PDB file of N, CA, C and O in Angstrom:
ATOM      1  N   MET A   1      93.040 114.697  80.680  1.00  0.00           N
ATOM      2  CA  MET A   1      94.111 113.738  80.725  1.00  0.00           C
ATOM      3  C   MET A   1      94.437 113.322  79.296  1.00  0.00           C
ATOM      4  O   MET A   1      93.538 113.026  78.509  1.00  0.00           O
ATOM      5  N   THR A   2      95.701 113.300  78.972  1.00  0.00           N
ATOM      6  CA  THR A   2      96.099 112.936  77.618  1.00  0.00           C
ATOM      7  C   THR A   2      96.083 111.419  77.453  1.00  0.00           C
ATOM      8  O   THR A   2      96.065 110.668  78.429  1.00  0.00           O
ATOM      9  N   GLN A   3      96.091 110.997  76.209  1.00  0.00           N
ATOM     10  CA  GLN A   3      96.102 109.565  75.902  1.00  0.00           C
ATOM     11  C   GLN A   3      97.349 108.900  76.479  1.00  0.00           C
ATOM     12  O   GLN A   3      97.285 107.784  76.995  1.00  0.00           O
ATOM     13  N   LYS A   4      98.483 109.593  76.388  1.00  0.00           N
ATOM     14  CA  LYS A   4      99.751 109.044  76.880  1.00  0.00           C
ATOM     15  C   LYS A   4      99.719 108.852  78.405  1.00  0.00           C
ATOM     16  O   LYS A   4     100.136 107.808  78.907  1.00  0.00           O
ATOM     17  N   SER A   5      99.224 109.862  79.140  1.00  0.00           N
ATOM     18  CA  SER A   5      99.178 109.740  80.603  1.00  0.00           C
ATOM     19  C   SER A   5      98.145 108.699  81.030  1.00  0.00           C
ATOM     20  O   SER A   5      98.348 107.988  82.014  1.00  0.00           O
ATOM     21  N   ARG A   6      97.035 108.608  80.291  1.00  0.00           N
ATOM     22  CA  ARG A   6      96.015 107.609  80.604  1.00  0.00           C
ATOM     23  C   ARG A   6      96.585 106.206  80.430  1.00  0.00           C
ATOM     24  O   ARG A   6      96.320 105.318  81.241  1.00  0.00           O
ATOM     25  N   LYS A   7      97.368 106.009  79.372  1.00  0.00           N
ATOM     26  CA  LYS A   7      97.965 104.708  79.104  1.00  0.00           C
ATOM     27  C   LYS A   7      98.965 104.343  80.203  1.00  0.00           C
ATOM     28  O   LYS A   7      99.040 103.187  80.621  1.00  0.00           O
ATOM     29  N   ARG A   8      99.732 105.331  80.667  1.00  0.00           N
ATOM     30  CA  ARG A   8     100.704 105.102  81.728  1.00  0.00           C
ATOM     31  C   ARG A   8      99.995 104.660  83.017  1.00  0.00           C
ATOM     32  O   ARG A   8     100.472 103.754  83.699  1.00  0.00           O
ATOM     33  N   ILE A   9      98.886 105.279  83.349  1.00  0.00           N
ATOM     34  CA  ILE A   9      98.132 104.949  84.556  1.00  0.00           C
ATOM     35  C   ILE A   9      97.570 103.529  84.469  1.00  0.00           C
ATOM     36  O   ILE A   9      97.525 102.829  85.481  1.00  0.00           O
ATOM     37  N   GLU A  10      97.149 103.098  83.303  1.00  0.00           N
ATOM     38  CA  GLU A  10      96.562 101.779  83.129  1.00  0.00           C
ATOM     39  C   GLU A  10      97.560 100.664  83.431  1.00  0.00           C
ATOM     40  O   GLU A  10      97.142  99.535  83.688  1.00  0.00           O
ATOM     41  N   HIS A  11      98.847 100.939  83.409  1.00  0.00           N
ATOM     42  CA  HIS A  11      99.854  99.917  83.649  1.00  0.00           C
ATOM     43  C   HIS A  11     100.063  99.643  85.136  1.00  0.00           C
ATOM     44  O   HIS A  11     100.682  98.642  85.494  1.00  0.00           O
ATOM     45  N   TYR A  12      99.566 100.500  85.989  1.00  0.00           N
ATOM     46  CA  TYR A  12      99.716 100.291  87.427  1.00  0.00           C
ATOM     47  C   TYR A  12      98.561  99.458  87.940  1.00  0.00           C
ATOM     48  O   TYR A  12      97.407  99.718  87.601  1.00  0.00           O
ATOM     49  N   PRO A  13      98.863  98.450  88.759  1.00  0.00           N
ATOM     50  CA  PRO A  13      97.756  97.648  89.324  1.00  0.00           C
ATOM     51  C   PRO A  13      96.997  98.466  90.359  1.00  0.00           C
ATOM     52  O   PRO A  13      97.544  99.415  90.921  1.00  0.00           O
ATOM     53  N   PRO A  14      95.761  98.112  90.614  1.00  0.00           N
ATOM     54  CA  PRO A  14      94.992  98.853  91.630  1.00  0.00           C
ATOM     55  C   PRO A  14      95.610  98.637  93.015  1.00  0.00           C
ATOM     56  O   PRO A  14      96.218  97.602  93.286  1.00  0.00           O
ATOM     57  N   VAL A  15      95.444  99.615  93.860  1.00  0.00           N
ATOM     58  CA  VAL A  15      95.947  99.521  95.229  1.00  0.00           C
ATOM     59  C   VAL A  15      95.039  98.561  95.996  1.00  0.00           C
ATOM     60  O   VAL A  15      93.820  98.734  96.004  1.00  0.00           O
ATOM     61  N   PRO A  16      95.629  97.542  96.645  1.00  0.00           N
ATOM     62  CA  PRO A  16      94.772  96.603  97.381  1.00  0.00           C
ATOM     63  C   PRO A  16      94.156  97.274  98.601  1.00  0.00           C
ATOM     64  O   PRO A  16      94.722  98.225  99.141  1.00  0.00           O
ATOM     65  N   PRO A  17      93.008  96.786  99.032  1.00  0.00           N
ATOM     66  CA  PRO A  17      92.372  97.388 100.213  1.00  0.00           C
ATOM     67  C   PRO A  17      93.216  97.149 101.467  1.00  0.00           C
ATOM     68  O   PRO A  17      93.923  96.147 101.575  1.00  0.00           O
ATOM     69  N   ILE A  18      93.128  98.077 102.398  1.00  0.00           N
ATOM     70  CA  ILE A  18      93.844  97.939 103.666  1.00  0.00           C
ATOM     71  C   ILE A  18      93.058  96.950 104.534  1.00  0.00           C
ATOM     72  O   ILE A  18      91.840  97.071 104.664  1.00  0.00           O
ATOM     73  N   PRO A  19      93.757  95.968 105.132  1.00  0.00           N
ATOM     74  CA  PRO A  19      93.053  94.961 105.937  1.00  0.00           C
ATOM     75  C   PRO A  19      92.310  95.568 107.131  1.00  0.00           C
ATOM     76  O   PRO A  19      92.725  96.584 107.687  1.00  0.00           O
ATOM     77  N   GLU A  20      91.224  94.935 107.505  1.00  0.00           N
ATOM     78  CA  GLU A  20      90.410  95.397 108.630  1.00  0.00           C
ATOM     79  C   GLU A  20      91.221  95.450 109.925  1.00  0.00           C
ATOM     80  O   GLU A  20      90.993  96.321 110.764  1.00  0.00           O
ATOM     81  N   GLU A  21      92.169  94.517 110.091  1.00  0.00           N
ATOM     82  CA  GLU A  21      93.004  94.487 111.300  1.00  0.00           C
ATOM     83  C   GLU A  21      93.780  95.784 111.480  1.00  0.00           C
ATOM     84  O   GLU A  21      93.981  96.249 112.602  1.00  0.00           O
ATOM     85  N   TYR A  22      94.215  96.365 110.362  1.00  0.00           N
ATOM     86  CA  TYR A  22      94.938  97.638 110.423  1.00  0.00           C
ATOM     87  C   TYR A  22      94.071  98.691 111.111  1.00  0.00           C
ATOM     88  O   TYR A  22      94.518  99.381 112.028  1.00  0.00           O
ATOM     89  N   TRP A  23      92.823  98.802 110.651  1.00  0.00           N
ATOM     90  CA  TRP A  23      91.922  99.827 111.189  1.00  0.00           C
ATOM     91  C   TRP A  23      91.584  99.561 112.645  1.00  0.00           C
ATOM     92  O   TRP A  23      91.466 100.500 113.433  1.00  0.00           O
ATOM     93  N   GLU A  24      91.427  98.287 113.019  1.00  0.00           N
ATOM     94  CA  GLU A  24      91.145  97.947 114.414  1.00  0.00           C
ATOM     95  C   GLU A  24      92.335  98.316 115.309  1.00  0.00           C
ATOM     96  O   GLU A  24      92.156  98.884 116.386  1.00  0.00           O
ATOM     97  N   ASP A  25      93.551  97.986 114.852  1.00  0.00           N
ATOM     98  CA  ASP A  25      94.752  98.325 115.628  1.00  0.00           C
ATOM     99  C   ASP A  25      94.945  99.835 115.721  1.00  0.00           C
ATOM    100  O   ASP A  25      95.348 100.346 116.766  1.00  0.00           O
ATOM    101  N   ARG A  26      94.664 100.544 114.644  1.00  0.00           N
ATOM    102  CA  ARG A  26      94.786 102.005 114.649  1.00  0.00           C
ATOM    103  C   ARG A  26      93.811 102.622 115.644  1.00  0.00           C
ATOM    104  O   ARG A  26      94.175 103.513 116.412  1.00  0.00           O
ATOM    105  N   LYS A  27      92.565 102.139 115.623  1.00  0.00           N
ATOM    106  CA  LYS A  27      91.564 102.648 116.568  1.00  0.00           C
ATOM    107  C   LYS A  27      91.997 102.357 118.004  1.00  0.00           C
ATOM    108  O   LYS A  27      91.898 103.221 118.875  1.00  0.00           O
ATOM    109  N   TRP A  28      92.476 101.142 118.244  1.00  0.00           N
ATOM    110  CA  TRP A  28      92.929 100.786 119.588  1.00  0.00           C
ATOM    111  C   TRP A  28      94.048 101.724 120.033  1.00  0.00           C
ATOM    112  O   TRP A  28      94.045 102.207 121.166  1.00  0.00           O
ATOM    113  N   ALA A  29      95.009 101.982 119.139  1.00  0.00           N
ATOM    114  CA  ALA A  29      96.139 102.852 119.485  1.00  0.00           C
ATOM    115  C   ALA A  29      95.661 104.246 119.870  1.00  0.00           C
ATOM    116  O   ALA A  29      96.119 104.797 120.872  1.00  0.00           O
ATOM    117  N   TYR A  30      94.755 104.822 119.100  1.00  0.00           N
ATOM    118  CA  TYR A  30      94.283 106.170 119.418  1.00  0.00           C
ATOM    119  C   TYR A  30      93.350 106.176 120.638  1.00  0.00           C
ATOM    120  O   TYR A  30      93.279 107.171 121.359  1.00  0.00           O
ATOM    121  N   ASP A  31      92.639 105.074 120.865  1.00  0.00           N
ATOM    122  CA  ASP A  31      91.836 104.974 122.089  1.00  0.00           C
ATOM    123  C   ASP A  31      92.717 104.904 123.338  1.00  0.00           C
ATOM    124  O   ASP A  31      92.289 105.289 124.426  1.00  0.00           O
ATOM    125  N   HIS A  32      93.948 104.411 123.177  1.00  0.00           N
ATOM    126  CA  HIS A  32      94.877 104.233 124.299  1.00  0.00           C
ATOM    127  C   HIS A  32      96.093 105.160 124.194  1.00  0.00           C
ATOM    128  O   HIS A  32      97.135 104.888 124.790  1.00  0.00           O
ATOM    129  N   ILE A  33      95.961 106.245 123.441  1.00  0.00           N
ATOM    130  CA  ILE A  33      97.107 107.112 123.171  1.00  0.00           C
ATOM    131  C   ILE A  33      97.705 107.709 124.439  1.00  0.00           C
ATOM    132  O   ILE A  33      98.923 107.877 124.512  1.00  0.00           O
ATOM    133  N   ASP A  34      96.894 108.032 125.436  1.00  0.00           N
ATOM    134  CA  ASP A  34      97.440 108.598 126.679  1.00  0.00           C
ATOM    135  C   ASP A  34      98.390 107.613 127.356  1.00  0.00           C
ATOM    136  O   ASP A  34      99.467 107.997 127.812  1.00  0.00           O
ATOM    137  N   GLU A  35      97.993 106.356 127.420  1.00  0.00           N
ATOM    138  CA  GLU A  35      98.848 105.322 128.019  1.00  0.00           C
ATOM    139  C   GLU A  35     100.122 105.121 127.185  1.00  0.00           C
ATOM    140  O   GLU A  35     101.217 104.981 127.730  1.00  0.00           O
ATOM    141  N   ILE A  36      99.961 105.110 125.866  1.00  0.00           N
ATOM    142  CA  ILE A  36     101.100 104.900 124.970  1.00  0.00           C
ATOM    143  C   ILE A  36     102.096 106.043 125.107  1.00  0.00           C
ATOM    144  O   ILE A  36     103.304 105.813 125.157  1.00  0.00           O
ATOM    145  N   VAL A  37     101.592 107.282 125.167  1.00  0.00           N
ATOM    146  CA  VAL A  37     102.474 108.452 125.301  1.00  0.00           C
ATOM    147  C   VAL A  37     103.235 108.408 126.629  1.00  0.00           C
ATOM    148  O   VAL A  37     104.417 108.749 126.675  1.00  0.00           O
ATOM    149  N   LYS A  38     102.572 107.996 127.694  1.00  0.00           N
ATOM    150  CA  LYS A  38     103.253 107.909 128.992  1.00  0.00           C
ATOM    151  C   LYS A  38     104.375 106.876 128.967  1.00  0.00           C
ATOM    152  O   LYS A  38     105.445 107.095 129.536  1.00  0.00           O
ATOM    153  N   LYS A  39     104.124 105.757 128.307  1.00  0.00           N
ATOM    154  CA  LYS A  39     105.103 104.667 128.292  1.00  0.00           C
ATOM    155  C   LYS A  39     106.196 104.858 127.241  1.00  0.00           C
ATOM    156  O   LYS A  39     107.333 104.435 127.447  1.00  0.00           O
ATOM    157  N   TYR A  40     105.854 105.498 126.105  1.00  0.00           N
ATOM    158  CA  TYR A  40     106.790 105.661 124.982  1.00  0.00           C
ATOM    159  C   TYR A  40     106.830 107.115 124.507  1.00  0.00           C
ATOM    160  O   TYR A  40     106.545 107.379 123.339  1.00  0.00           O
ATOM    161  N   PRO A  41     107.175 108.059 125.377  1.00  0.00           N
ATOM    162  CA  PRO A  41     107.111 109.469 124.973  1.00  0.00           C
ATOM    163  C   PRO A  41     108.036 109.792 123.800  1.00  0.00           C
ATOM    164  O   PRO A  41     109.219 109.454 123.797  1.00  0.00           O
ATOM    165  N   ASN A  42     107.453 110.455 122.814  1.00  0.00           N
ATOM    166  CA  ASN A  42     108.164 110.950 121.635  1.00  0.00           C
ATOM    167  C   ASN A  42     108.847 109.853 120.828  1.00  0.00           C
ATOM    168  O   ASN A  42     109.874 110.088 120.193  1.00  0.00           O
ATOM    169  N   LEU A  43     108.275 108.662 120.855  1.00  0.00           N
ATOM    170  CA  LEU A  43     108.774 107.556 120.047  1.00  0.00           C
ATOM    171  C   LEU A  43     107.683 107.094 119.088  1.00  0.00           C
ATOM    172  O   LEU A  43     106.494 107.303 119.327  1.00  0.00           O
ATOM    173  N   TRP A  44     108.111 106.463 118.002  1.00  0.00           N
ATOM    174  CA  TRP A  44     107.185 105.824 117.083  1.00  0.00           C
ATOM    175  C   TRP A  44     106.878 104.444 117.640  1.00  0.00           C
ATOM    176  O   TRP A  44     107.774 103.775 118.157  1.00  0.00           O
ATOM    177  N   VAL A  45     105.629 104.005 117.544  1.00  0.00           N
ATOM    178  CA  VAL A  45     105.256 102.676 118.009  1.00  0.00           C
ATOM    179  C   VAL A  45     104.568 101.905 116.891  1.00  0.00           C
ATOM    180  O   VAL A  45     103.763 102.461 116.144  1.00  0.00           O
ATOM    181  N   GLY A  46     104.889 100.635 116.786  1.00  0.00           N
ATOM    182  CA  GLY A  46     104.231  99.738 115.847  1.00  0.00           C
ATOM    183  C   GLY A  46     103.206  98.913 116.604  1.00  0.00           C
ATOM    184  O   GLY A  46     103.530  98.300 117.621  1.00  0.00           O
ATOM    185  N   VAL A  47     101.974  98.893 116.118  1.00  0.00           N
ATOM    186  CA  VAL A  47     100.866  98.242 116.825  1.00  0.00           C
ATOM    187  C   VAL A  47     100.316  97.086 115.991  1.00  0.00           C
ATOM    188  O   VAL A  47      99.991  97.247 114.814  1.00  0.00           O
ATOM    189  N   VAL A  48     100.219  95.916 116.627  1.00  0.00           N
ATOM    190  CA  VAL A  48      99.620  94.735 115.998  1.00  0.00           C
ATOM    191  C   VAL A  48      98.808  94.004 117.061  1.00  0.00           C
ATOM    192  O   VAL A  48      99.242  93.867 118.205  1.00  0.00           O
ATOM    193  N   ASP A  49      97.641  93.543 116.674  1.00  0.00           N
ATOM    194  CA  ASP A  49      96.745  92.810 117.579  1.00  0.00           C
ATOM    195  C   ASP A  49      96.475  93.583 118.866  1.00  0.00           C
ATOM    196  O   ASP A  49      96.448  93.016 119.959  1.00  0.00           O
ATOM    197  N   LYS A  50      96.278  94.882 118.710  1.00  0.00           N
ATOM    198  CA  LYS A  50      95.910  95.765 119.823  1.00  0.00           C
ATOM    199  C   LYS A  50      96.952  95.793 120.932  1.00  0.00           C
ATOM    200  O   LYS A  50      96.617  95.849 122.115  1.00  0.00           O
ATOM    201  N   LYS A  51      98.233  95.752 120.531  1.00  0.00           N
ATOM    202  CA  LYS A  51      99.317  95.940 121.493  1.00  0.00           C
ATOM    203  C   LYS A  51     100.524  96.529 120.780  1.00  0.00           C
ATOM    204  O   LYS A  51     100.720  96.337 119.580  1.00  0.00           O
ATOM    205  N   VAL A  52     101.330  97.254 121.555  1.00  0.00           N
ATOM    206  CA  VAL A  52     102.555  97.835 121.015  1.00  0.00           C
ATOM    207  C   VAL A  52     103.584  96.713 120.899  1.00  0.00           C
ATOM    208  O   VAL A  52     103.898  96.040 121.881  1.00  0.00           O
ATOM    209  N   ILE A  53     104.103  96.521 119.691  1.00  0.00           N
ATOM    210  CA  ILE A  53     105.096  95.483 119.445  1.00  0.00           C
ATOM    211  C   ILE A  53     106.498  96.019 119.680  1.00  0.00           C
ATOM    212  O   ILE A  53     107.344  95.335 120.255  1.00  0.00           O
ATOM    213  N   VAL A  54     106.740  97.241 119.235  1.00  0.00           N
ATOM    214  CA  VAL A  54     108.067  97.844 119.381  1.00  0.00           C
ATOM    215  C   VAL A  54     107.925  99.359 119.338  1.00  0.00           C
ATOM    216  O   VAL A  54     106.997  99.894 118.732  1.00  0.00           O
ATOM    217  N   ALA A  55     108.865 100.041 119.994  1.00  0.00           N
ATOM    218  CA  ALA A  55     108.914 101.507 119.971  1.00  0.00           C
ATOM    219  C   ALA A  55     110.342 101.924 119.653  1.00  0.00           C
ATOM    220  O   ALA A  55     111.296 101.242 120.027  1.00  0.00           O
ATOM    221  N   GLY A  56     110.482 103.050 118.960  1.00  0.00           N
ATOM    222  CA  GLY A  56     111.808 103.539 118.621  1.00  0.00           C
ATOM    223  C   GLY A  56     111.752 104.880 117.923  1.00  0.00           C
ATOM    224  O   GLY A  56     110.685 105.467 117.739  1.00  0.00           O
ATOM    225  N   LYS A  57     112.938 105.354 117.535  1.00  0.00           N
ATOM    226  CA  LYS A  57     113.042 106.677 116.911  1.00  0.00           C
ATOM    227  C   LYS A  57     112.975 106.649 115.391  1.00  0.00           C
ATOM    228  O   LYS A  57     112.739 107.685 114.769  1.00  0.00           O
ATOM    229  N   MET A  58     113.176 105.493 114.784  1.00  0.00           N
ATOM    230  CA  MET A  58     113.235 105.402 113.320  1.00  0.00           C
ATOM    231  C   MET A  58     112.077 104.541 112.793  1.00  0.00           C
ATOM    232  O   MET A  58     111.946 103.373 113.158  1.00  0.00           O
ATOM    233  N   ILE A  59     111.248 105.129 111.939  1.00  0.00           N
ATOM    234  CA  ILE A  59     110.090 104.414 111.400  1.00  0.00           C
ATOM    235  C   ILE A  59     110.527 103.162 110.646  1.00  0.00           C
ATOM    236  O   ILE A  59     109.909 102.107 110.789  1.00  0.00           O
ATOM    237  N   ALA A  60     111.580 103.268 109.849  1.00  0.00           N
ATOM    238  CA  ALA A  60     112.035 102.111 109.066  1.00  0.00           C
ATOM    239  C   ALA A  60     112.407 100.947 109.977  1.00  0.00           C
ATOM    240  O   ALA A  60     112.128  99.792 109.654  1.00  0.00           O
ATOM    241  N   GLU A  61     113.023 101.238 111.092  1.00  0.00           N
ATOM    242  CA  GLU A  61     113.396 100.201 112.048  1.00  0.00           C
ATOM    243  C   GLU A  61     112.153  99.576 112.689  1.00  0.00           C
ATOM    244  O   GLU A  61     112.086  98.360 112.869  1.00  0.00           O
ATOM    245  N   ILE A  62     111.183 100.406 113.026  1.00  0.00           N
ATOM    246  CA  ILE A  62     109.920  99.918 113.586  1.00  0.00           C
ATOM    247  C   ILE A  62     109.258  98.972 112.590  1.00  0.00           C
ATOM    248  O   ILE A  62     108.830  97.878 112.958  1.00  0.00           O
ATOM    249  N   GLU A  63     109.176  99.389 111.340  1.00  0.00           N
ATOM    250  CA  GLU A  63     108.534  98.569 110.316  1.00  0.00           C
ATOM    251  C   GLU A  63     109.253  97.233 110.148  1.00  0.00           C
ATOM    252  O   GLU A  63     108.607  96.189 110.050  1.00  0.00           O
ATOM    253  N   ARG A  64     110.579  97.259 110.114  1.00  0.00           N
ATOM    254  CA  ARG A  64     111.362  96.030 109.932  1.00  0.00           C
ATOM    255  C   ARG A  64     111.123  95.055 111.088  1.00  0.00           C
ATOM    256  O   ARG A  64     110.874  93.870 110.868  1.00  0.00           O
ATOM    257  N   ILE A  65     111.202  95.561 112.307  1.00  0.00           N
ATOM    258  CA  ILE A  65     111.054  94.705 113.484  1.00  0.00           C
ATOM    259  C   ILE A  65     109.649  94.120 113.573  1.00  0.00           C
ATOM    260  O   ILE A  65     109.485  92.928 113.837  1.00  0.00           O
ATOM    261  N   VAL A  66     108.632  94.961 113.351  1.00  0.00           N
ATOM    262  CA  VAL A  66     107.250  94.456 113.429  1.00  0.00           C
ATOM    263  C   VAL A  66     107.023  93.380 112.370  1.00  0.00           C
ATOM    264  O   VAL A  66     106.406  92.354 112.657  1.00  0.00           O
ATOM    265  N   GLN A  67     107.509  93.598 111.159  1.00  0.00           N
ATOM    266  CA  GLN A  67     107.337  92.593 110.109  1.00  0.00           C
ATOM    267  C   GLN A  67     108.042  91.295 110.465  1.00  0.00           C
ATOM    268  O   GLN A  67     107.502  90.213 110.238  1.00  0.00           O
ATOM    269  N   GLU A  68     109.252  91.395 111.024  1.00  0.00           N
ATOM    270  CA  GLU A  68     109.988  90.199 111.433  1.00  0.00           C
ATOM    271  C   GLU A  68     109.256  89.449 112.547  1.00  0.00           C
ATOM    272  O   GLU A  68     109.164  88.222 112.513  1.00  0.00           O
ATOM    273  N   LYS A  69     108.740  90.176 113.525  1.00  0.00           N
ATOM    274  CA  LYS A  69     108.100  89.546 114.683  1.00  0.00           C
ATOM    275  C   LYS A  69     106.718  88.993 114.385  1.00  0.00           C
ATOM    276  O   LYS A  69     106.317  87.979 114.956  1.00  0.00           O
ATOM    277  N   THR A  70     105.977  89.659 113.482  1.00  0.00           N
ATOM    278  CA  THR A  70     104.573  89.282 113.289  1.00  0.00           C
ATOM    279  C   THR A  70     104.255  88.723 111.907  1.00  0.00           C
ATOM    280  O   THR A  70     103.251  88.030 111.737  1.00  0.00           O
ATOM    281  N   GLY A  71     105.091  89.012 110.930  1.00  0.00           N
ATOM    282  CA  GLY A  71     104.795  88.599 109.567  1.00  0.00           C
ATOM    283  C   GLY A  71     103.786  89.497 108.868  1.00  0.00           C
ATOM    284  O   GLY A  71     103.481  89.287 107.694  1.00  0.00           O
ATOM    285  N   ARG A  72     103.273  90.481 109.567  1.00  0.00           N
ATOM    286  CA  ARG A  72     102.292  91.401 108.969  1.00  0.00           C
ATOM    287  C   ARG A  72     103.015  92.507 108.215  1.00  0.00           C
ATOM    288  O   ARG A  72     104.067  92.979 108.646  1.00  0.00           O
ATOM    289  N   LYS A  73     102.449  92.913 107.098  1.00  0.00           N
ATOM    290  CA  LYS A  73     103.042  94.033 106.360  1.00  0.00           C
ATOM    291  C   LYS A  73     102.203  95.306 106.466  1.00  0.00           C
ATOM    292  O   LYS A  73     102.692  96.396 106.168  1.00  0.00           O
ATOM    293  N   ASP A  74     100.962  95.178 106.882  1.00  0.00           N
ATOM    294  CA  ASP A  74     100.093  96.341 107.054  1.00  0.00           C
ATOM    295  C   ASP A  74      99.755  96.486 108.532  1.00  0.00           C
ATOM    296  O   ASP A  74      99.050  95.655 109.106  1.00  0.00           O
ATOM    297  N   PHE A  75     100.268  97.552 109.139  1.00  0.00           N
ATOM    298  CA  PHE A  75     100.019  97.822 110.555  1.00  0.00           C
ATOM    299  C   PHE A  75     100.268  99.298 110.796  1.00  0.00           C
ATOM    300  O   PHE A  75     101.065  99.912 110.086  1.00  0.00           O
ATOM    301  N   PRO A  76      99.603  99.880 111.784  1.00  0.00           N
ATOM    302  CA  PRO A  76      99.815 101.299 112.057  1.00  0.00           C
ATOM    303  C   PRO A  76     101.133 101.545 112.800  1.00  0.00           C
ATOM    304  O   PRO A  76     101.531 100.779 113.678  1.00  0.00           O
ATOM    305  N   VAL A  77     101.780 102.624 112.421  1.00  0.00           N
ATOM    306  CA  VAL A  77     102.946 103.151 113.137  1.00  0.00           C
ATOM    307  C   VAL A  77     102.536 104.553 113.580  1.00  0.00           C
ATOM    308  O   VAL A  77     102.270 105.427 112.755  1.00  0.00           O
ATOM    309  N   ILE A  78     102.491 104.751 114.894  1.00  0.00           N
ATOM    310  CA  ILE A  78     101.944 105.971 115.483  1.00  0.00           C
ATOM    311  C   ILE A  78     103.044 106.702 116.244  1.00  0.00           C
ATOM    312  O   ILE A  78     103.863 106.068 116.907  1.00  0.00           O
ATOM    313  N   LEU A  79     103.069 108.031 116.154  1.00  0.00           N
ATOM    314  CA  LEU A  79     103.995 108.830 116.949  1.00  0.00           C
ATOM    315  C   LEU A  79     103.347 109.127 118.297  1.00  0.00           C
ATOM    316  O   LEU A  79     102.278 109.733 118.366  1.00  0.00           O
ATOM    317  N   ALA A  80     104.010 108.692 119.363  1.00  0.00           N
ATOM    318  CA  ALA A  80     103.520 108.950 120.727  1.00  0.00           C
ATOM    319  C   ALA A  80     104.086 110.294 121.178  1.00  0.00           C
ATOM    320  O   ALA A  80     104.940 110.365 122.062  1.00  0.00           O
ATOM    321  N   GLU A  81     103.600 111.329 120.564  1.00  0.00           N
ATOM    322  CA  GLU A  81     104.145 112.678 120.767  1.00  0.00           C
ATOM    323  C   GLU A  81     103.676 113.268 122.091  1.00  0.00           C
ATOM    324  O   GLU A  81     102.481 113.337 122.379  1.00  0.00           O
ATOM    325  N   ARG A  82     104.654 113.691 122.885  1.00  0.00           N
ATOM    326  CA  ARG A  82     104.356 114.299 124.191  1.00  0.00           C
ATOM    327  C   ARG A  82     104.810 115.750 124.153  1.00  0.00           C
ATOM    328  O   ARG A  82     105.927 116.055 123.733  1.00  0.00           O
ATOM    329  N   GLY A  83     103.941 116.629 124.592  1.00  0.00           N
ATOM    330  CA  GLY A  83     104.293 118.052 124.667  1.00  0.00           C
ATOM    331  C   GLY A  83     104.154 118.751 123.330  1.00  0.00           C
ATOM    332  O   GLY A  83     103.652 118.190 122.356  1.00  0.00           O
ATOM    333  N   ILE A  84     104.608 119.984 123.313  1.00  0.00           N
ATOM    334  CA  ILE A  84     104.552 120.820 122.117  1.00  0.00           C
ATOM    335  C   ILE A  84     105.945 120.871 121.526  1.00  0.00           C
ATOM    336  O   ILE A  84     106.928 121.098 122.231  1.00  0.00           O
ATOM    337  N   HIS A  85     106.014 120.655 120.213  1.00  0.00           N
ATOM    338  CA  HIS A  85     107.292 120.675 119.511  1.00  0.00           C
ATOM    339  C   HIS A  85     107.256 121.759 118.446  1.00  0.00           C
ATOM    340  O   HIS A  85     106.267 121.901 117.727  1.00  0.00           O
ATOM    341  N   VAL A  86     108.317 122.508 118.349  1.00  0.00           N
ATOM    342  CA  VAL A  86     108.448 123.536 117.320  1.00  0.00           C
ATOM    343  C   VAL A  86     109.569 123.107 116.396  1.00  0.00           C
ATOM    344  O   VAL A  86     110.700 122.898 116.834  1.00  0.00           O
ATOM    345  N   TYR A  87     109.252 122.976 115.111  1.00  0.00           N
ATOM    346  CA  TYR A  87     110.235 122.535 114.141  1.00  0.00           C
ATOM    347  C   TYR A  87     110.625 123.711 113.252  1.00  0.00           C
ATOM    348  O   TYR A  87     109.765 124.445 112.766  1.00  0.00           O
ATOM    349  N   LYS A  88     111.905 123.881 113.048  1.00  0.00           N
ATOM    350  CA  LYS A  88     112.392 124.943 112.169  1.00  0.00           C
ATOM    351  C   LYS A  88     112.954 124.310 110.918  1.00  0.00           C
ATOM    352  O   LYS A  88     113.523 123.218 110.958  1.00  0.00           O
ATOM    353  N   SER A  89     112.790 125.007 109.800  1.00  0.00           N
ATOM    354  CA  SER A  89     113.353 124.467 108.563  1.00  0.00           C
ATOM    355  C   SER A  89     114.646 125.156 108.214  1.00  0.00           C
ATOM    356  O   SER A  89     115.264 124.831 107.200  1.00  0.00           O
TER     357      SER A  89
END
């Protein structure tokens, strides 16, 4: 690493730790993924306090709504993917 790149890195603050609630909600979501997929097939879901707050097609919209409703900024957004999808580029 050069002196210039090292100096550039030093100007960035450290990344704060992810709150424990995030990990608990994420675990809950994956523990209940079958139920979530049945109720919200092929939608993104925002999870807070071990419940789905909102579901939709756009991640940005999910994030905005969850933040407005809960005040939390760190929460899992999970794709409730049903079936097999083939994506072409």
